[in-house]
N, C-alpha and C positions, 0 to 999 in steps of 0.2 A: 633448276636452271633449264632443263628440257622443256618445262611448261612455258617459260617465257619465249624460248626459241620457237615453239609450236604456235604460240599466240601471235608472234610477230608477223605483221602483214604490211604491205606497202599501202599507206593511207593517203588518199588524194582529195578527200572531202572532210571538212572540219566543221564543228559547231562554232558558232559565234560566241565563244566563251573564253575569258581570260585564263591563262595558265598561272597557277600559283608560283610565287617566287621559289618556294622550297622545292618544287618539282623540277624547275629549271636548274637549280643548284645541284640536285642529285644527278641530273643528266650530265652536267658539266664535270662533276666529280668522277663519274664513270668514264667520260671521255679522257680526262686527264690522268687516269690510272692505266691507260692503254700501254702495252709494251711498244717500244720503238727501237730501231736499229741503234746499237751501241748506247742505249738508254739516253739518247740525246734529247728526247722530248721536244722536237722542233716545231710542233703544231701550234697553230694560232686559231682563235675562234672569234667570230663576230655575231652578236645577237641583234637581229633586225626586227624592230617592232613598228617602225615608222611606215604608215600606209603607202605613201608615195614611193618610198624605196622598195617596199615589197612588190608594188605594181611594176616597177622597173626590173626587179629581179625575175618576175614572172615572164619577162620578154627575152631573157638571156639565151634561150634555146626553144625550139618549136614545141616541146612537150612540157613546158614549165608553167603553163598558165594558172594551174591550181595553187601555185606558191602564194599568189596575192591574197588568197582567202585564209591562209594559216595565221593564227595570232602571233606567232614568232617564227622567224627563219634563222636557223643556225648555219653559218657559213664556215666550212672547214677548210683550212689552209695550212701551209707549212713553210718554213724556210726551205729554200731549194737545196737539195742534195741528191745523191744517187738513189735514195730509198724514200723520198718524200711521198710518193704515191702509195706505197705499201703502208707507211706509217699512218697516213690519213685514212686509208681504207679500214685499218683495224679500229681506229677511233670511231669511224662511222658505224661499224658493226656494233660497237658498244653503245653508241647513241641509240641505234635501233632497239637494242635489248632493254636499255634502261627506260627509254620512252614507253615501251610496252609495259614494263614493270610499274611505271607511274600511271598507267591507264591512259596514256596518250598514244597518238599515232604519228608516223613520219614516213617519208619516202625519199630515197636517194634521188637527187636531181643532178645529173652529171654536168660539170662545168668544163673541166679540162678537155681540150680537143673538140669542143662544140662551137657552133656558130649561131648567131642570132638569125632571124628570118631575113634580115637585111644583109647578111653575110659577114658581119663583124665578129671578131673572135670573142667568145663568151667570157673567157677568163679576164681579158683586158677590160671588158665592159663592167664586170663585177668590181674589179680593182679600182677603176675610175669612179664608179658610183659610191664606193665605201672609203675611198682615200687610202687604199692599201699600197704599201711601198713595193717597189719594183722587185726586190729580192724574195718576195713571198709568192708562192704558187697557190692556186685555189683548185681543189679537187671537186668539191660538190657543195650543194645546198641541201639542208635537211629541214624542211618546214615542219613545225611542231604544232599539234593541237589535239583537242578531243575529237575522236572519230565521229562522223555523223551517223555511221551505221556500224554494226558489229559484223565483222567478216569471219567466216569459219576458220577454225584452227587448221594448221597443216597436220597431216597424218604422221604417225610414227613409223610408217612402213619403210623398210630398207629396200631400195630398188636394186635387186640382185644384178640386173643388167648393167648397172653403173658401178658395180663393185668388182674389182679384180683382185683375186687372192693368189699369191705365189708361194 
């Protein structure tokens, strides 16, 4: 497990190569085994492969332009409740790890609380684009693809200055 954690990097450049169906299924299995508050499992997922939709998703906030180049974009959302953000964040962490395990790369692209360059609310724009119902909240996008370059692994070092023991 530690190896996958160390290899996990935020990937923003992808090869123009289709992702095998089995790899997407493994990522979705990992996402759907995430723990959730009261085991409600309120999350929802949208897989976006359509070029025009990906291009529009790449405009939902100022730092999302690379989204258009990913073969697949996974949109992570949830029924709205007190803990929807935490539930989706745990899901996204597992997506990161399983994507790495499958030899793929991804990067968290924040949607909640963001605005487009034109000032529109990002979440509303994603929901409109994908026809998502009003009671669903969108936390992030996770573009998926084969990384165009290999990034160095994270170190195993424990940063003592960030650890407090009592």
